N, C-alpha and C positions, 0 to 999 in steps of 0.2 A: 504494500500500500504506500503510495507516495506521501511525502511530507511537504507541506506548503508553509512558507514563511509569511507572517502577517505583521503589520505594525499598527498600533493604536494611535489614532490622530489626537486623542484626548490626553493620554498620559505618556505618549512616545515610547511605549514598551514594545519590543520585538518578541514574537513567540511563534512556535511551530504547531501545526495541526496536521495529524495524519488522517486522511480520508480518501475515499475512492475518487477517481477522476470525474465521474458523473455527478458527484455530490458537491463539487467546489462552487459551481455557479449558483445553485439553489439554496444552499445552507448559509445562515447567518453565522458569523464567527466573532463572538465577543472576546475581548482580551481577558487575561487572568484577573484583572481588577473589576471586570463586569461591564466595561464600556462597550458600546455597540458600534461606534464610529471607527471601523477598522478597514484596512485595505491590504490586498495581497502584494507582496514584494517580489519583483522579478529576481530570480536567483540564477546566475550563470553556472553552467556545468562545463567540466573539462571533457574534451572530445579527443580521442587518440585513434590511431589506425589500428585495426585488429591485427594481432600477431606481431606487433612491433614493440617488444619490450625495451629495446635499445633506444627507441625514439622517445619513450615516456620517461626514461631515466636520465636523460641529459637535456639541458636547456636548448631551446631553439636558437640556431645561429642566424644572425641577420643576413638577408639576401642582398647581394650587391645591386646598386641602382643600375637599371638598364633603360634604354629608351624604347618606346613603342610597346605593343603588346596589350592593348585593351586597357582594362581598369587597374591592373596591378603592375604595370611596367614590364610585363613579359617574363618575370621570374617564376610565377607559379600558375598562370592560366594556360590552358591548352585549348 
């Protein structure tokens, strides 16, 4: 079951709620202090390539600047 992070607009408290994907839009989510003015916080997730243990264990190296090649300068787009 996924965990969603929320923040209370009244007391500025962050908290997590575990619930099914279909329940998130319909259910109200009060904060631990009982306030109902809460909003869901976007949480970024890490994405790695499958089967690439070496790629996830070292930091990404910067790509050299190149000219041309659409939106990314030609270094990573195909």
